[in-house]
Every structure is written in C-alpha cells, then in structure tokens.
N, C-alpha and C positions, 0 to 999 in steps of 0.2 A: 633846638628840637622842634620838629613839626608834627602835625597830626598823622601824616602817613608813616613816619618812621620815628616812633617815640624815643628810640635809643640810637643816636647816630654812630655809636661805637660798636654796635652789635656785630658788624661784619669784620671787625679787627681781630686778628689772631693774638693769642697770648704771646708774650715775648719769648718764652721757651720754645714755642713752635717756630717762630721766625728765626731763631738762632740755631736751631738744630741742623746739623750737617746731614744732608740726604744721601751722601755718597756711600755710607755703610750699607744701606738697603739697596741702592742702585747697583753696587758692585756684586751683590749676592751674599752679603753677610760674612760671618767668620769662615765659612767653608771656602768661599772664593778668595778671601784674604790669605788663608793658609796655602791655597794653591798658588797664589801670586808670589808669596814669600818663597815657596819651594822652587818655583820657576826662576825667581830672581837669583837665588843662590846657585841654581843649576847654571845660569849664564855667567855668574861670577866665577864658577869653577871651570867653565869651558871657553869663554871668550879670551883671546890673547890680550885684548885691550884692558882686561880686568885683573891682570896678574898682580899689579901693585896693590889694589884694594883687597884682593883675596889674601895677600900676605899679611894684612893687618888683622886678620881673624884667626881664631884658634883652628886647629886642624879639624876638630869635631865641631860642627856648626849647630848641633842640636839646641843648645841653650840660646845661642844667638837668634836662631829661627823663632824660638818661642817668644823671645823678647820683642822681635820685630812684629810678629803677629799681634801681640798685645798692644804694642804702640800703634800700629796701623788701624787696628780695630777702634781704638779710642780716637785717633786723629781723623778717621773717616766718619765719625759720628756714632759709633757703637758704644757698648758698655765701657765704662771707665776702669777697666781692669789694670792697665799699665800704671796709672797714677795711684791707684789703691795699693799696688804692690811696691812700686818703685819711686813714688813721689813725682814731683813736677818733672817733665821730660828734660828740661835744660840741655837741649841737644848740643848746642855749641860747647858747653862746659864738658859734657860727657865725651866729646870727641877731641878734646884738646891734646890728648896724649898721642894723637895720630896726625902726621903732617898731611893736611888736606888742602890741595891747591886745585887749580882748574882741571888738571889731568885726572885727578882722583874723582872730582865732582862729575866730570864728563863720563868717566868709566862707570860710576854708580848709576847715572842717568841712563846710560846705554843698556845696562843690565835690566833696569826697571822698565825701560821702554820695550825691550824684547819680551819681558815677562807679561807686561800689560797687553801686548799684541796677542799673546797666547791665551790670556785669561779674560780680559775685559772686552766683551763683545761690542759694547756701545762706543762708537768712534768719538762722539762728543765727550763722553765721560773720560775716555782715555786722554783726550786733549786737555781737559780741565785738570785731571790728575797730574799729567806730565808738567803742566805749568806750575802747579803747586809743589810737586816734588823738586822741580828745578829751583824755585825760590828757596825752599828749605835747604837743599843741598848747597846752594850758593851761600846761604847764610852761615853754614857750618864751616866754610873755608877758613883756614887759619894760617895758610902758607901761600904767599903770593908767588 
C-alpha cells in the first residue's frame, strides 16, 4: 500500500463481473436470440445439406425452438431460464439418442452460420460465436 493509492485492489472488478459472458447483450438479448433460432430452423428446413438433422426433429418445431432460445439465452450470458426449468444442460447426454457424426455436426454449423449471417451484424461476434458453436457441436458428436 502506498500513500497515493491506499487500496491497491480498488480497480479490480468482482469475480462475477469478470466471469459474465457479454455475448447476450452484444447479440441483442432475447429478441435477437429468438430471431437467430427462427432463422436457424428456417435453414434446417430449406438447406439440402440439413436433411439428416431435420429428420431428427419432430415435425412441429415449436417446443424445440423454445428450448433452444432458453438454452442460448443462458449460454450467451443471459438469464438462467434453461437450467431453472430443465436442469444442467448435459448436452452430450441429451443428444445420445441421435447419431451425430461429422456430417451432422457440419450441417448444424452450416444452418447456424447462415442464421448468424442474417441476424448477427458484428463480424467479430459472429466469428467468436461460430468458434464456440463448433466446439460445442464437436463435443456432442457420438458417431464417428
């Protein structure tokens, strides 16, 4: 401690501020996430490369869209709605009933990439999100 700065830790942020994911705010909150999910499933419905992953879903995507909005809201640093309602995400476990290999991972990423190009205006944020989405999608793979 010195006379000019009696508290050398005064400029440090609390741990909760350091660990907060800023992407929820950067992307535009729940409104933008809902738009992203709608576009994602639009591309899943329309891209021929996505036919295999579309077949893994129910015909009515309403519930699936709601779940993905809640998950992404929390994953991107927003309110913890998903965990409060559904518990820990356990993504790998929750996707074990579906054969997910490289083709399925790549189709999922393709749909999300197109959706992000439509919704996420910040190119740096899009790149960061795509890297994170790829890591997550690759982790979920269960079929080589």
